[in-house]
Phi, psi and omega in degrees: 000137175284155182232150170299138174097347171304130185286121179259322174227134170235129183242120183235117169051044186276135174228149179222131185255135175236160179244125180273340184267118187291330179289351182239350182290320175305303192301310184292335184287318180294321175300320180294325185291324176296312178298325176293327179285336183259008181052036175280139182294142174294152180279129178270077180193160178261142170257172182298123180090009179255170183201153178276115176276330170224148183218123172055063181259123180233129183189134179251131183244124185247159177300127183098353177292142171234098191245126171264148179246121186232158179158168174293168177294133185086011180286332182117005184296309185286335173298314179298318176304320182285339168296312184292328182276000180068020168288317173258158171252144174285142174293307187240158165085188182212152180230122183249118180243123191258024177205146176263352184268076176244126178238124181253123181237111177226184181301325179292330183063002180062028178256150176289106181306335184268000177262163175276175180302316182296314182296326182294323180299315177299310189294313181296307188295326176296319178298333180275000176095015180281134171292157179303319183296324174289322181299312188285336171292337193247354179298314171309310186296322186295307172315311181295316181292327171288336177067043186234022187305320183288350178229011186302330183264008179259161182300140180301331185292339181275353181280148168286168173305316178298319185293320180302310180307310183304317180293317178299317179295323176292324171303302186294326180291348182258008175232172186257118177238150176270322175231129179256125177249119183241121184247089174047050180269341188291326183294340185262347172278146175300156184307315182298312176293320175305325174292323173301309173310310186296320177297324176302307188292331169302313177295319179303312182293317176299336174272006176090014173287159187256126187229141171238123186236122176247121186199156172255004172270095191288335182297309180299324179296313182291327181279337183257320196254131185277336187220155180213151173252142177247117179261144178212105179055052170087000179237164175268106182266347181202144172212138178161208182305139188300319179300317179292319182289326177292324177301311181302320184295318173298320177300321176285336184278061174295145184290165177304134174097343176266173184296151183294324177241150171290150176285135174284157181303137180100345177254148180271128177297160173298151177291137180284141183299154190296143180266159171297133178294129178294143180272165180299324181286330193257346187239281189244357187242160171223140174290147173307138173264178175299336181283348183281155184289160178296326179303311178298319176298321175298317183291322180297317178295332178294316190267346184246026176282180176284357179274188190293149176288152176280356180235131175256107177275119189274329181201149170239126188246146175231137176228121186258148166224107016281153179291137180226012175130174178294138175057046178209160178206152179274153174303135180065013173276177183259140182234129179253126180245117187241131185248129175254132180219166172238124184242149182256001178235172172232128188223144180282331186213117175233162178248143179256124177254136185223136173218134176250124175262151175269184184288349176266016178063030176257150182283115182269324181222131168229122179221157179201133184179188002281144178264008176210162179305143358284133176281164168272137169251134179268119179258158177288133179102215184282130171234148168225124178240153182216155182218143185237125166272110187306308180225103185296126183267004192288146175277169181302143177159180176272126182230173171216158190243133172234147184226162172199157170242137189235139172291129187297322182283303179281334184067027173283142174287125176271324180195154185211160182202123173123321181288330182275305190261000177102130184290158180288131192288150181221128173253119182264119177264145186288153162233131191268034168272172178052029187047057183295319176310321181286326175296318173295318182289349176258015172058044176289144180278329181208162175236165184218145179288142191228135168261106178274122178198169173253117181293316189202153175222158181300320182233107179314322182289353187283313184241133175279109177283142187222066183290345182282351177253003184281162182249122179246128184205082176283141174281083189238166177238126177267121183260158188089000000 
């Protein structure tokens, strides 16, 4: 009887070299083959056109392990899984596999495109060590599970990618395997069959099976895997709890135009590049209409001319609750933005305008106020104004903060900071409530605080309402 914890695969200092140049690939392959025949040790070097697809990988996989592989495209996940399945050979290092019952399910599905689906079943089961009598017993069950009876005698090359994956999965699900290696195959099956595969793997894992799953579907990763590896440019750069590794992966996955890596706590992010100066019509101002007074038009001309603004915004400060480091706030955390300015004039009523831009220079948040008493009064000399975003709805990433003061009557800009010289940086860090990992994996633009409650029930005695424990967090801006 096999026991949990038994070592199935041991990977020692493995590196894998690939060649990008087709004109040199065959030559290098022949050179390596000759070196193998004469038992010469491999060279730890790169030739022209080569690169390390994997570098210095060490790992022990035991029976019962359920491991997720995460990382950007090209990080080395698929190459590593093909090494474990025996499709690739390592350039350096060694891989010891203590079982022959290894199944690899990927987009190619390992099927001969010129065989029919039925022939593929016989071939695959024979390679997995099944006797002819066993194969005949299982053919009908495999066809039924794959739901491909109408095309089972057609060539596999006529199958879609999803159909090939379904056939390969049905074959593996009908034999006894020790290790199931899944390379991002859930995404190519239709949703109903993907759910069926996931239920199978849940049962497989519960029975003590070993599963290696590489996927960009974080929901499946989190529901199946107890442990995860983070790959980055051919190296394992993180290993541990699945939630923690996914969080680290998401932190490293800055969108295009953002910094390649997130700033760690205690470091100040780079200044965001300057934005195009907003026009009065498009951002914070509105031209006086015919119904406005001559005084308003005069004030607009005075404050919107080409000369210097009468108010100089000297600093934009941010203060988060909970505190997570300088110029940083958690998703759904509270953010207070404080503006320091020097004014040459006095006005009874001014508006505080605030914009937060994302890494693509798109306006993520735009607010201006207060629109009702108590109003801000601008004094000659030093002034400080503040606004509090009660629950920041932004997704994790790099942002920048721009601020302006506007004359309440004419809507003329009195002073501004951020559009010309580049906004003050702001890092939004993850907080793992409200299924944030799911929101990020689904490329959500924003998240929102939710008040979960039961509005009404048929019989009030059946369900106890518990409003005291419900969570209320609306994305509002507290002014003043």
